[in-house]
N, C-alpha and C positions, 0 to 999 in steps of 0.2 A: 583524535587530538594526540595519540602518541606519534605518530608521524611528522606531525608539526613540532612537538618537543626534540623530537630526533634531528629535526632540520636545523632547529635553534642550535644544538649541541653541535651539530657539522659546522656550523657559521662560526662559533667559537673556536672551535679547533682550528679551524681553516684561517681564521685571525692571528693567532699564535704562529701558525706555519708562515704565514707573510710577514709577520714580525721579526720573525728568524731570519729569513730570507733579507730583510731590510737592513737588520744590524751588519749581517755580513758585508753587505755593500757600503755601508757606512762607517767602517772602521778605516784607520790609518793605513793598512796596507793595500785594499782592495780601492778605497777613495772614489766610488763612482756613485756620486751624489743623485744622478739622474735614476739610475735602477733604486737607491735607496728611497728616493721619492715616489717612485712606481709602487714597489712594494709595501710602503709605508702606508700609501694611499688605499692599497686594496686591503691592507689589515684595518685600518679605520672604517671602510666600509662594511666589511664582514661584522666586524664589532657592532655597530651602529644598526645594521639589519637583525643582529640577533637579539639585540635589546628591543627593536621594534617586535619581534616575533614574541620574544617573551612578554611583551606588554599585552600583545594580541591575545595570547593562550589566557593569560592570567583575567584578562577582560571578560572572557568567555566561560570565565568560572575553572578554568584548568589549573593544574600545579605543574610547576617546573621542577623537573628532574634532571639534574646536571651530571652527566656521565658521559664516558668517552663511546659515542656510537660504535657499535658492533660493525656495521656495515662500513666504517669510514677505515681505507687504508692508511695505515700510520706511514709517515715519512720517515725514510731511515735517515737521509741526509739533507742539509740545506746548502750545502757550500759546493754549488756548481758554477760553471763557467756562465757567462752572461745568457747566451742564448738557450742553454739548458734550463735555465733558471726561470726564464720567460715561458718556456715551454712547459716547464713544471707547473708554473703559475695557468697556464692555459688549460692543462689536464686538471687541475682542482677546481677550475670554474666550471668546467664541463661535469665533473662529478656534482658539482652543488647544483647546476642546472638540472641534471638528471633526478635528483634527490627532490628537486621541487615540481618536477613534472610527475613523479611518484606521489608526492602529497596532492598535487591537483588531481591525480588520477582517482585516489582514494577517496577524495573529498566530493568527487563529481560520479561515484557510481551510482546509477540508478536504482538503488533499493531502498526500501522503506526505513531502514535503520543506520546507513552508510551516507545518504544522500546530504551534502552539507553545500549547499550554492554559496554562502557567505565567505567560508574558508576558500573555495574555488575561485571566487572573484578576488578575495585578498590576494593570494598567489599570483594570478595573472597580472593584477594592477602593481603589485610592488616588487614583483620579484622576477618574472619572465621577461618582460623589456630589458630590464637592466642587466640580466645574465647574458641574455642576446647582446647587447650593446658592448659589455665588457669582454665577451669572447671574440666579438669580431676585432674589437681593438688589440687584444693581445695576440690573433691570429695574425694581423696586419704587421705585429712588432717582430713576430719569428719570422715571418715572410722577408720583412725588410732586412734583419739580422742575417738572415740566411743569404741573400742575396750580397750583401754587403762585405760579410766575412768570406766571400769566394774571391775577392779582390785582393791584390797584392799588399798592400798596408792594412793588415787586420787591426792593428793599434790605433791607426788614424779613425777608421772607420769606427772603432767602440767607442773613441772619444767622442767624436761627433755626434754619435747615436746618444751617448750620455747626457752631452749636452743639450740636445733635442728634448730628451726626457725632463731635462731640469727647465725648460722653458713651457712645457706643457701645462 
């Protein structure tokens, strides 16, 4: 159960990281509403997933201990250029996916005192597919931005990509 609590705490921390990234692009200086929407959506989804994990932990009789996970790397800054921000979001999603795999591995060990097929099924059903979809989407954004920013007019490319993100 400790791994599941740590997983919930990781989701909460990443939710706030995404929220900070969102506010960076939502101010009057940057004015990138599409990037703000992307990071706000990621923040909201991580927050909702954390609440879902907390409900699951308490439903099974566990207690939630809110603390910063020691295994989670602290973010040093949230003021990146657009492509670095999306790449950072991709790294954070991969990190959460790996933590989910760790929870799944711990729950599905085949010993008498550690095997928990219910948590294993819960992680697979609720998180693994969602993480894969988000990682695939962010990797596509990084690839698209990388190729667009090699063109001669970077500002126009960023503007059009931001417009695309607003409509998604």
